[in-house]
Backbone as a printed PyTorch tensor [residue, N CA C, xyz], in Angstrom:
tensor([[[ 32.6880, 110.0580,  64.8060],
         [ 32.1760, 110.2230,  66.0290],
         [ 32.7530, 109.1440,  66.9980]],

        [[ 32.9710, 107.9320,  66.4620],
         [ 33.5210, 106.9230,  67.3240],
         [ 34.9350, 107.2350,  67.7030]],

        [[ 35.7370, 107.8810,  66.8430],
         [ 37.1100, 108.2980,  67.0460],
         [ 37.1190, 109.3340,  68.1460]],

        [[ 36.1580, 110.2620,  68.1510],
         [ 36.1220, 111.3810,  69.0630],
         [ 35.8280, 110.7540,  70.5080]],

        [[ 34.8690, 109.7940,  70.5440],
         [ 34.5900, 109.1180,  71.8610],
         [ 35.8460, 108.3660,  72.4130]],

        [[ 36.5380, 107.6830,  71.4400],
         [ 37.7580, 107.0020,  71.8330],
         [ 38.8490, 108.0170,  72.3960]],

        [[ 39.0310, 109.0450,  71.7340],
         [ 39.9480, 110.0610,  72.0900],
         [ 39.6310, 110.6160,  73.5390]],

        [[ 38.2890, 110.8190,  73.7780],
         [ 37.8890, 111.3670,  75.0580],
         [ 38.1480, 110.3900,  76.1420]],

        [[ 37.8470, 109.0830,  75.8610],
         [ 38.1340, 107.9790,  76.8220],
         [ 39.5950, 107.8620,  77.1180]],

        [[ 40.4030, 107.9500,  76.1000],
         [ 41.8140, 107.9020,  76.2350],
         [ 42.2850, 108.9680,  77.1270]],

        [[ 41.8440, 110.2650,  76.9020],
         [ 42.2400, 111.3850,  77.7020],
         [ 41.8680, 111.2390,  79.1610]],

        [[ 40.5930, 110.7350,  79.4310],
         [ 40.1920, 110.5160,  80.7490],
         [ 41.0160, 109.4280,  81.4700]],

        [[ 41.4230, 108.3120,  80.7950],
         [ 42.1870, 107.2380,  81.3230],
         [ 43.6170, 107.8050,  81.6310]],

        [[ 44.1730, 108.6850,  80.7760],
         [ 45.4690, 109.2270,  81.0380],
         [ 45.4640, 110.0950,  82.2550]],

        [[ 44.4730, 110.8920,  82.4440],
         [ 44.3240, 111.7670,  83.5860],
         [ 44.2560, 111.0000,  84.8430]],

        [[ 43.3600, 109.9410,  84.8410],
         [ 43.2020, 109.1200,  85.9230],
         [ 44.5450, 108.4030,  86.3330]],

        [[ 45.3300, 107.8810,  85.3350],
         [ 46.5530, 107.2780,  85.6320],
         [ 47.5390, 108.2030,  86.1940]],

        [[ 47.5430, 109.4530,  85.8650],
         [ 48.5290, 110.4510,  86.3430],
         [ 48.1420, 110.7280,  87.8240]],

        [[ 46.8480, 110.7080,  88.1400],
         [ 46.4480, 110.9890,  89.5830],
         [ 46.8010, 109.7710,  90.4010]],

        [[ 46.5990, 108.5890,  89.8190],
         [ 46.9360, 107.4220,  90.6310],
         [ 48.3920, 107.2550,  90.9950]],

        [[ 49.2500, 107.7610,  90.0740],
         [ 50.6410, 107.7340,  90.3170],
         [ 51.0290, 108.5980,  91.4600]],

        [[ 50.2560, 109.6240,  91.6770],
         [ 50.6820, 110.6640,  92.8190],
         [ 51.8090, 111.5440,  92.4090]],

        [[ 52.1200, 112.4380,  93.2510],
         [ 53.1090, 113.4160,  92.8850],
         [ 54.5210, 112.7520,  92.9200]],

        [[ 54.6830, 111.6870,  93.7480],
         [ 55.8870, 110.9590,  93.8250],
         [ 55.7050, 109.5030,  93.4210]],

        [[ 56.6210, 109.0150,  92.6640],
         [ 56.4900, 107.6070,  92.2300],
         [ 57.8840, 106.9710,  92.2340]],

        [[ 58.0300, 105.9720,  93.1260],
         [ 59.2900, 105.1890,  93.1930],
         [ 59.3390, 104.3150,  91.8170]],

        [[ 60.5470, 104.3290,  91.2290],
         [ 60.7620, 103.5880,  90.0020],
         [ 61.8500, 102.5010,  90.1690]],

        [[ 61.5980, 101.4420,  89.4890],
         [ 62.5820, 100.3030,  89.6190],
         [ 63.9180, 100.6110,  89.1100]],

        [[ 64.1000, 101.2070,  88.0120],
         [ 65.3840, 101.5820,  87.4990],
         [ 65.5210, 103.1020,  87.2440]],

        [[ 66.7380, 103.5490,  87.3570],
         [ 67.0220, 104.9700,  87.1000],
         [ 66.7020, 105.3400,  85.6320]],

        [[ 65.8010, 106.1620,  85.3090],
         [ 65.5000, 106.5900,  83.9200],
         [ 66.7630, 107.2580,  83.3250]],

        [[ 66.9190, 107.2160,  82.0520],
         [ 68.0000, 107.8950,  81.4210],
         [ 67.8530, 109.4010,  81.6900]],

        [[ 68.9550, 109.9990,  81.9080],
         [ 68.9020, 111.4800,  82.2650],
         [ 68.4530, 111.8640,  83.5710]],

        [[ 68.3070, 110.9020,  84.4810],
         [ 67.8660, 111.3480,  85.8680],
         [ 68.9670, 112.0340,  86.5970]],

        [[ 68.5780, 112.9170,  87.4620],
         [ 69.5530, 113.6500,  88.2960],
         [ 70.0880, 112.7660,  89.3130]],

        [[ 71.3310, 112.7710,  89.4860],
         [ 71.9880, 111.8530,  90.5180],
         [ 72.4670, 112.6890,  91.7790]],

        [[ 72.1430, 112.0480,  92.8870],
         [ 72.6310, 112.5590,  94.1760],
         [ 73.3830, 111.4290,  94.9490]],

        [[ 74.5920, 111.7020,  95.3370],
         [ 75.3880, 110.8250,  95.9910],
         [ 75.1950, 110.9770,  97.4660]],

        [[ 75.1830, 109.8600,  98.2640],
         [ 75.1640, 109.9530,  99.6930],
         [ 76.5650, 109.5860, 100.2420]],

        [[ 77.1000, 110.5300, 100.8970],
         [ 78.5330, 110.3390, 101.3790],
         [ 78.8070, 111.1660, 102.5430]],

        [[ 79.7020, 110.7040, 103.4800],
         [ 80.0930, 111.4810, 104.6770],
         [ 78.9280, 111.9570, 105.4820]],

        [[ 77.9150, 111.0700, 105.5790],
         [ 76.6890, 111.3160, 106.4020],
         [ 75.8830, 112.5390, 105.9230]],

        [[ 75.9130, 112.7550, 104.5520],
         [ 75.0610, 113.8080, 103.9950],
         [ 74.6830, 113.5570, 102.5640]],

        [[ 73.6850, 114.1480, 102.0770],
         [ 73.3430, 114.1950, 100.6940],
         [ 74.2620, 115.1920, 100.0200]],

        [[ 75.1220, 114.8090,  99.1520],
         [ 76.1850, 115.7160,  98.6140],
         [ 75.6280, 116.8710,  97.8790]],

        [[ 74.4930, 116.7570,  97.2690],
         [ 73.7930, 117.8840,  96.5770],
         [ 72.4800, 117.9970,  97.4470]],

        [[ 72.4380, 118.9400,  98.4760],
         [ 71.3350, 118.9700,  99.3130],
         [ 70.0890, 119.5810,  98.5590]],

        [[ 70.2210, 120.2520,  97.4720],
         [ 69.0490, 120.8390,  96.7870],
         [ 69.2790, 120.6820,  95.2970]],

        [[ 68.3150, 120.1290,  94.5460],
         [ 68.3580, 119.9460,  93.1430],
         [ 67.0090, 120.6000,  92.5620]],

        [[ 67.1470, 121.1480,  91.3340],
         [ 65.9740, 121.5440,  90.6060],
         [ 65.8430, 120.7690,  89.2840]],

        [[ 64.6140, 120.2250,  89.1250],
         [ 64.3270, 119.4220,  87.9590],
         [ 63.0170, 119.8380,  87.3270]],

        [[ 62.7000, 119.3460,  86.1090],
         [ 61.4570, 119.5500,  85.4860],
         [ 60.4700, 118.4930,  85.9110]],

        [[ 59.1910, 118.8430,  85.9240],
         [ 58.1030, 117.9240,  86.1920],
         [ 58.2370, 116.6910,  85.3030]],

        [[ 58.0690, 115.4390,  85.7710],
         [ 58.1440, 114.2410,  84.9550],
         [ 59.5510, 113.6610,  85.0050]],

        [[ 60.4510, 114.3680,  85.6610],
         [ 61.8710, 113.9180,  85.6760],
         [ 62.0450, 112.9820,  86.9280]],

        [[ 63.2410, 112.3390,  86.9800],
         [ 63.5140, 111.5030,  88.1080],
         [ 64.8960, 111.8790,  88.8540]],

        [[ 64.9400, 111.5280,  90.0790],
         [ 66.2180, 111.7300,  90.8490],
         [ 66.5930, 110.3140,  91.2940]],

        [[ 67.9740, 109.9950,  91.1980],
         [ 68.5170, 108.7800,  91.7160],
         [ 69.5380, 109.0280,  92.7730]],

        [[ 69.3920, 108.4350,  93.9000],
         [ 70.2820, 108.5230,  95.0140],
         [ 71.0930, 107.2970,  95.1030]],

        [[ 72.4300, 107.4550,  95.2500],
         [ 73.4750, 106.3150,  95.3900],
         [ 74.1750, 106.4910,  96.7020]],

        [[ 74.1310, 105.4060,  97.5370],
         [ 74.8290, 105.4160,  98.8200],
         [ 76.2500, 105.0300,  98.4250]],

        [[ 77.1680, 105.8710,  98.7410],
         [ 78.5730, 105.5420,  98.4290],
         [ 79.3980, 105.1420,  99.6590]],

        [[ 78.7320, 105.0290, 100.8060],
         [ 79.4420, 104.5310, 102.0400],
         [ 78.9080, 103.2650, 102.5550]],

        [[ 79.7040, 102.7390, 103.5330],
         [ 79.2850, 101.4010, 104.1420],
         [ 78.0730, 101.5270, 104.9600]],

        [[ 77.7880, 102.6470, 105.6390],
         [ 76.6690, 102.8220, 106.5210],
         [ 75.4030, 102.9280, 105.7470]],

        [[ 74.3710, 102.1630, 106.0840],
         [ 73.0450, 102.2320, 105.3160],
         [ 72.3720, 103.5370, 105.4910]],

        [[ 71.7200, 104.0560, 104.4390],
         [ 70.9130, 105.2140, 104.5200],
         [ 69.6640, 104.9580, 103.6190]],

        [[ 68.6350, 105.8990, 103.8350],
         [ 67.5050, 105.8360, 102.9250],
         [ 67.1060, 107.2670, 102.5040]],

        [[ 66.0280, 107.3870, 101.7500],
         [ 65.4030, 108.6730, 101.2760],
         [ 63.9640, 108.4960, 101.7600]],

        [[ 63.5610, 109.4660, 102.5480],
         [ 62.2180, 109.4300, 103.1630],
         [ 61.4710, 110.7480, 103.0370]],

        [[ 60.3910, 110.7360, 102.2610],
         [ 59.5410, 111.9280, 102.0820],
         [ 58.3600, 111.8010, 103.0040]],

        [[ 58.1960, 112.7450, 103.8790],
         [ 57.0140, 112.6660, 104.8300],
         [ 56.0100, 113.6640, 104.2930]],

        [[ 54.6720, 113.3330, 104.5680],
         [ 53.6150, 114.2390, 104.0710],
         [ 53.7680, 115.6440, 104.5940]],

        [[ 53.4280, 116.5590, 103.7450],
         [ 53.5750, 118.0180, 104.1180],
         [ 54.0700, 118.8020, 102.9230]],

        [[ 53.6740, 120.0440, 102.7710],
         [ 54.0880, 120.8330, 101.6310],
         [ 53.5900, 120.1610, 100.3100]],

        [[ 54.4750, 119.8140,  99.4500],
         [ 54.1340, 119.2080,  98.1430],
         [ 53.9200, 117.6810,  98.2410]],

        [[ 54.2680, 117.1210,  99.2930],
         [ 54.2240, 115.6620,  99.4680],
         [ 52.8250, 115.2780,  99.9860]],

        [[ 52.0060, 114.5610,  99.0440],
         [ 50.6870, 114.2690,  99.5070],
         [ 50.6030, 112.9940, 100.3570]],

        [[ 51.4960, 112.0720, 100.1040],
         [ 51.5630, 110.8800, 100.9580],
         [ 52.9320, 110.3780, 101.1260]],

        [[ 53.2400, 109.7110, 102.2070],
         [ 54.4910, 109.3600, 102.6110],
         [ 55.1690, 108.3510, 101.6110]],

        [[ 56.4740, 108.5510, 101.3690],
         [ 57.2390, 107.6110, 100.5400],
         [ 58.5300, 107.4330, 101.1110]],

        [[ 58.7640, 106.2290, 101.6420],
         [ 59.9670, 105.9170, 102.3180],
         [ 60.7220, 104.8010, 101.5410]],

        [[ 61.9250, 105.2200, 101.0400],
         [ 62.7320, 104.2010, 100.2710],
         [ 63.3950, 103.1370, 101.1260]],

        [[ 63.8710, 102.1190, 100.5880],
         [ 64.5870, 101.1430, 101.3070],
         [ 65.9430, 101.5240, 101.9030]],

        [[ 66.4150, 100.8460, 102.8330],
         [ 67.7680, 101.1310, 103.3760],
         [ 68.7760, 100.7540, 102.3210]],

        [[ 69.5730, 101.6420, 101.8640],
         [ 70.5730, 101.4100, 100.8620],
         [ 71.9410, 101.0860, 101.3930]],

        [[ 72.4870, 100.0120, 100.9870],
         [ 73.8020,  99.6230, 101.4510],
         [ 74.7890, 100.2370, 100.4000]],

        [[ 76.0360, 100.0120, 100.5940],
         [ 77.0800, 100.5600,  99.7120],
         [ 76.7980, 100.3400,  98.2190]],

        [[ 76.7970, 101.3310,  97.4110],
         [ 76.6540, 101.2340,  95.9770],
         [ 75.3170, 100.9010,  95.5060]],

        [[ 74.2540, 100.8390,  96.3890],
         [ 72.8850, 100.6860,  95.9120],
         [ 72.1930, 101.9360,  95.5960]],

        [[ 71.1920, 101.9070,  94.8110],
         [ 70.5350, 103.1170,  94.3990],
         [ 69.0410, 103.1380,  94.6190]],

        [[ 68.4580, 104.2400,  94.5770],
         [ 66.9690, 104.3860,  94.7240],
         [ 66.5820, 105.5470,  93.8540]],

        [[ 65.4750, 105.3590,  93.0700],
         [ 65.0360, 106.4970,  92.2250],
         [ 63.5850, 106.7200,  92.3610]],

        [[ 63.2990, 108.0810,  92.2680],
         [ 61.9400, 108.5640,  92.4010],
         [ 61.6010, 109.5930,  91.1920]],

        [[ 60.4290, 109.3250,  90.7140],
         [ 59.9940, 110.2240,  89.5310],
         [ 59.0580, 111.1980,  90.1930]],

        [[ 59.2070, 112.4720,  89.7940],
         [ 58.4120, 113.5940,  90.2950],
         [ 57.3230, 114.0530,  89.2790]],

        [[ 56.1090, 113.7970,  89.4970],
         [ 55.0500, 114.0180,  88.5170],
         [ 54.3450, 115.3560,  88.5840]],

        [[ 54.6750, 116.0560,  89.6500],
         [ 53.9820, 117.3830,  89.8920],
         [ 54.9560, 118.4750,  90.3390]],

        [[ 54.7650, 119.6840,  89.9330],
         [ 55.6300, 120.7930,  90.3990],
         [ 55.4790, 121.0150,  91.9010]],

        [[ 56.5590, 121.3730,  92.5490],
         [ 56.4720, 121.6740,  93.9210],
         [ 57.8110, 121.4910,  94.5700]],

        [[ 57.8550, 121.6530,  95.9060],
         [ 59.0910, 121.4800,  96.6970],
         [ 58.9280, 120.2220,  97.5530]],

        [[ 59.8690, 119.3310,  97.4310],
         [ 59.8730, 118.0620,  98.0910],
         [ 61.0220, 117.8820,  99.0890]],

        [[ 60.7560, 118.0250, 100.3540],
         [ 61.8530, 117.8420, 101.3380],
         [ 61.9000, 116.3740, 101.7870]],

        [[ 63.0740, 115.8820, 102.0090],
         [ 63.3420, 114.5480, 102.4660],
         [ 64.4270, 114.4570, 103.4940]],

        [[ 64.4620, 113.3340, 104.1790],
         [ 65.4550, 113.0360, 105.1850],
         [ 65.9660, 111.6390, 105.0090]],

        [[ 66.9560, 111.2840, 105.7490],
         [ 67.4140, 109.8450, 105.9560],
         [ 66.7700, 109.5040, 107.3300]],

        [[ 65.9240, 108.4440, 107.2600],
         [ 65.1320, 108.1170, 108.5130],
         [ 66.0200, 107.8330, 109.7270]],

        [[ 67.1410, 107.0430, 109.6040],
         [ 67.8530, 106.7810, 110.8880],
         [ 68.8620, 108.0120, 111.2220]],

        [[ 69.0340, 108.9240, 110.2630],
         [ 69.8730, 110.0550, 110.4680],
         [ 69.1480, 111.3080, 110.0610]],

        [[ 68.0940, 111.7910, 110.8280],
         [ 67.2530, 112.8970, 110.3670],
         [ 67.9580, 114.2170, 110.2030]],

        [[ 69.1620, 114.3470, 110.6510],
         [ 69.9220, 115.5620, 110.3730],
         [ 70.4420, 115.5160, 108.9160]],

        [[ 70.3650, 114.4190, 108.2810],
         [ 70.6230, 114.4180, 106.7960],
         [ 69.3170, 114.8400, 106.0700]],

        [[ 69.3840, 116.0280, 105.3930],
         [ 68.2390, 116.5700, 104.7910],
         [ 68.5410, 116.9230, 103.4130]],

        [[ 67.4790, 116.9100, 102.5080],
         [ 67.6360, 117.3400, 101.1450],
         [ 66.3560, 117.8420, 100.5960]],

        [[ 66.4150, 118.4440,  99.4540],
         [ 65.1630, 119.0170,  98.8440],
         [ 65.2560, 118.9220,  97.3130]],

        [[ 64.1360, 118.5810,  96.7390],
         [ 63.9650, 118.4660,  95.2530],
         [ 62.9470, 119.5540,  94.9210]],

        [[ 63.2970, 120.5800,  94.0850],
         [ 62.4110, 121.5530,  93.6310],
         [ 62.0740, 121.1780,  92.1480]],

        [[ 60.7230, 120.9000,  92.0070],
         [ 60.2060, 120.4580,  90.6080],
         [ 59.4640, 121.6810,  89.9980]],

        [[ 59.9210, 121.9830,  88.8250],
         [ 59.3410, 123.2050,  88.0800],
         [ 58.4810, 122.7050,  86.9960]]])
């Protein structure tokens, strides 16, 4: 009986932790196997990627001009997530915890657009 109560408490904690993380979660380091998107020539070189839920995407700025990755609320994005300005060869990674379509832009260059489709 005690084991059953512990298992139920653990399941409730895991569900709460998943909700707390939100649909998008900035991560410190690029997880192994993350999808990579290079930023070059004033665009996201792969403007649309498809990944599995729980996977991550890592953006790398390959040019001298600073860029960022900015998810605004709407569609699958429940709350804003704006990455830091990336200088040459800097990276930014986001883990996608829920299926959906996630549109993003570069804040100072809003014509730079991209999309992550999470299955």
